[in-house]
C-alpha positions as CSV (number, residue, x, y, z in Angstrom):
1,M,-128.2,-48.1,-46.3
2,K,-128.2,-44.5,-45.0
3,I,-128.3,-43.6,-41.3
4,C,-128.5,-40.0,-40.1
5,V,-128.9,-38.8,-36.6
6,L,-131.3,-35.8,-36.8
7,A,-131.2,-35.1,-33.0
8,S,-129.6,-36.7,-30.0
9,G,-129.7,-35.7,-26.4
10,S,-132.0,-34.6,-23.6
11,E,-133.8,-32.1,-26.0
12,G,-134.9,-34.9,-28.3
13,N,-133.9,-38.0,-30.2
14,V,-134.6,-38.8,-33.9
15,T,-132.6,-41.0,-36.2
16,Y,-133.4,-41.5,-39.9
17,I,-132.7,-44.8,-41.5
18,E,-133.0,-45.4,-45.3
19,T,-132.8,-48.7,-47.1
20,E,-133.6,-49.6,-50.6
21,N,-137.2,-50.3,-49.7
22,H,-137.8,-48.3,-46.5
23,K,-137.6,-44.9,-44.9
24,I,-137.7,-45.2,-41.1
25,L,-137.4,-43.0,-38.0
26,L,-136.0,-44.4,-34.8
27,D,-137.8,-42.3,-32.2
28,I,-139.5,-39.0,-32.8
29,G,-138.5,-36.8,-29.9
30,M,-138.5,-33.4,-31.6
31,T,-141.2,-31.3,-33.1
32,V,-142.8,-32.1,-36.5
33,K,-141.4,-28.8,-37.8
34,Y,-137.9,-29.7,-36.8
35,I,-138.1,-33.2,-38.2
36,T,-139.6,-31.9,-41.5
37,E,-136.8,-29.4,-41.8
38,K,-134.1,-32.0,-41.1
39,L,-135.7,-34.5,-43.5
40,S,-135.9,-31.8,-46.2
41,E,-132.1,-31.4,-45.9
42,L,-131.9,-35.0,-46.9
43,S,-134.4,-34.5,-49.7
44,V,-136.9,-36.7,-47.9
45,S,-140.6,-35.8,-47.4
46,P,-142.2,-36.8,-44.0
47,S,-144.9,-38.6,-46.0
48,E,-142.2,-41.0,-47.2
49,I,-141.6,-42.3,-43.7
50,D,-143.1,-45.7,-43.6
51,H,-142.1,-46.9,-40.1
52,I,-141.3,-45.3,-36.8
53,F,-139.7,-47.4,-34.1
54,I,-140.2,-46.2,-30.5
55,T,-137.5,-47.3,-28.1
56,H,-139.3,-46.0,-24.9
57,V,-141.9,-43.5,-23.9
58,H,-139.9,-40.5,-22.5
59,E,-140.9,-37.2,-24.1
60,D,-137.5,-36.8,-25.7
61,H,-138.3,-40.0,-27.7
62,V,-142.0,-39.4,-28.6
63,K,-142.6,-35.7,-28.6
64,A,-143.9,-35.4,-32.2
65,L,-145.6,-38.8,-32.3
66,K,-149.2,-37.7,-31.9
67,Q,-149.0,-35.0,-34.6
68,F,-146.9,-37.0,-37.0
69,I,-149.2,-40.1,-37.0
70,K,-152.3,-37.9,-37.4
71,K,-150.8,-36.3,-40.6
72,Y,-148.7,-39.0,-42.2
73,K,-150.0,-42.4,-41.0
74,P,-146.8,-44.5,-40.8
75,T,-146.6,-47.9,-39.2
76,I,-145.5,-47.5,-35.6
77,C,-143.3,-50.3,-34.2
78,V,-143.4,-50.8,-30.5
79,S,-143.1,-53.4,-27.8
80,A,-146.3,-54.5,-26.1
81,Q,-145.3,-52.6,-23.0
82,I,-144.7,-49.4,-24.9
83,L,-148.0,-49.8,-26.7
84,A,-149.7,-50.1,-23.3
85,D,-147.9,-47.0,-22.0
86,L,-148.7,-44.8,-25.0
87,E,-152.4,-43.8,-24.8
88,I,-152.1,-41.9,-28.2
89,L,-151.7,-45.3,-29.9
90,K,-154.9,-46.8,-28.3
91,D,-157.0,-46.3,-31.4
92,Y,-154.2,-46.1,-34.0
93,E,-154.6,-48.8,-36.6
94,N,-151.0,-48.9,-38.0
95,V,-149.2,-50.5,-35.1
96,M,-146.7,-53.4,-35.3
97,I,-145.8,-55.1,-32.0
98,F,-142.4,-56.7,-31.6
99,D,-140.5,-58.6,-29.0
100,D,-136.9,-58.5,-29.9
101,A,-136.5,-57.8,-33.6
102,V,-138.5,-56.6,-36.6
103,Y,-137.8,-57.9,-40.0
104,L,-138.8,-55.6,-42.9
105,S,-138.1,-56.6,-46.5
106,D,-134.4,-55.5,-46.5
107,V,-133.6,-54.7,-42.9
108,K,-133.6,-56.2,-39.4
109,V,-134.2,-53.9,-36.5
110,D,-133.2,-55.0,-33.0
111,I,-134.2,-52.8,-30.2
């Protein structure tokens, strides 16, 4: 498993998690350009991101969400409350709602 903090702080938060079967972002609080550049440094294309977990709806955690899902179509993993709070996900089809934990094929994510 590989975990890389791409940004952390009041300017924005993005963490990249890679397992054998998944490439995941935990939050997406920077611009798409910034995230693309940081992923490129890891030899990862944004189109390879298959899941994005959103911890809460502050701008420093969701800044690039609208642009990213429009272009790359990953599965967005959110709680029911976050889904209700994020208008941009209203008509988005690739949403996974979780309560406490999400189990993907080779990783468990607790938020």
